[in-house]
Every structure is written in structure tokens, then in C-alpha cells.
N, C-alpha and C positions, 0 to 999 in steps of 0.2 A: 246657740248662733243657728242662723239660716241664710239661707244666701237670698238676694233682692235682686230687682230688674230694674233698672236705671233708665234716666232719658233718653240714650240713645237709641233705646229699643222704639220710640216712637216712631210711626212710621215708615218703621223699617219692619218691625213685624217678624224677623226670621224665625223658624221653628224648631232649629236644629237641636237647641237642648230638649226642646219637648221629647224629642227621640228617643234621647239617653236618659232621661230621669227615671231612675227606678219604682218611683211612689208616685208619677202623677201627679206633681203639686202645681203644675202652671194652670192659670187660668186666662181667659181670652176677652180682653176688651177689643173696640172696634180697631182701633191701631196698637195695641201696647199688649204685651202680655205681663203678667206678674207671678210673683211664688207667693202660695201660703206661707205663712212663717211656722203655723204648726205643722205643716205637713211635710214639710222640709227636714230631712234627714243630715243637714250638711254634708252631704257624701262629694258634691264639689263639680263632679261630672260634667255637671251645665255650662260651667263658668269657661271650659277651654273651645266647648261647642259651639260659642255664640260668635258668629260674624262679625258683629258691631259691638263685641267687646263691652254688651249692657250688664253683665251680669257679675256683680263682685259680693263677697261676703257682708252680713250686716253690721262687722264690727270696722269695714273701711270707713274711714271719715266723712269720703263722696257718697258712701250709703246715707247716711242719715237723712236727708229728707225724703226718703224713697221708701224707708222701711214700714214707716206707717201707712203711703201709699197703696203699698203693694197687700199689705193685710187687710185694708178698706176693700179694695177690689177684688180682692181673694173672694171675698163673702159677696159680693155681688154678681161676678162673673162665670160665666161657664166654664167646667173643667176641659182641658185640651189635652186628648192625651198621643195624639200621633202627629205627624209631621206634614205641614200643607206648604203651597207654595206662597212665598211672601210676595207683597203687592209688588206690581210690576215695574214703579219707582223705587222699590228699596233701597238698590244700589247709592241711585242719587241722595238720599238721605242719610245715608250712613256717615256718620261721623260728624254733622252738621251742628253747631249751636243753638242753643236758644229754642228747643222743639218744646220745653215743660209748656208752654200757651197752646201748646195745637192737640194735645193729652184728649182723646174723648173718653167722657166715663160712659159712654154707651157700651153694652156687652157685647161681645162677637154675635154676627147675623150668624 
């Protein structure tokens, strides 16, 4: 089992989770983070750290559509190991529904 980053991370991209991850399994896209499923040790320390509540176990039914996306982009995006500032408008995007179409496939700059 692993943890998965889901829709609410899109355009929020808080990195509090990255700061606590003991195995550095987060990868950064332009406007979202993902977790590499083969690197995640299922410790769960990242889940309560996410201000957007966007991280959940891959066993959660709400994570089903996001597990494959996490695996796909973790293989393409750069690894992130330190907390960075979120986008200036992150709080305005936190909790908004229907953000899936806003996901950028571009890696973080």
C-alpha cells in the first residue's frame, strides 16, 4: 500500500508533506505533487501535514483514479525533497471542486 496525492493538490501545491517524508518520495509538477508508489513506505506522516487534505491511502475509494496518475507522473517529474512556498493563490484554490482539468502535465520548473 502507498499514499496518493489527489485532486485538491492541483493549484494548491502545498509542500508541508515533503518536509516530513522520510524517504523523499514526492515529485513535483507545475501545479501539483505526486507520490511515487514504489518509494512510499506507507508511514502516513504526510497525510496530516497536507493543509489541503489531498493525501490519502491508495486503499481509499476516492484515491482510485489518482493512483495511476501518481505513478505515471512520478516517473516523469523531478523529485522534491524540501518545502517550498506554495503558489500565491493556493488558499483561494483549496477546497474547490472540479480541478482535474486544470492539472498540468509539465514538470516543476
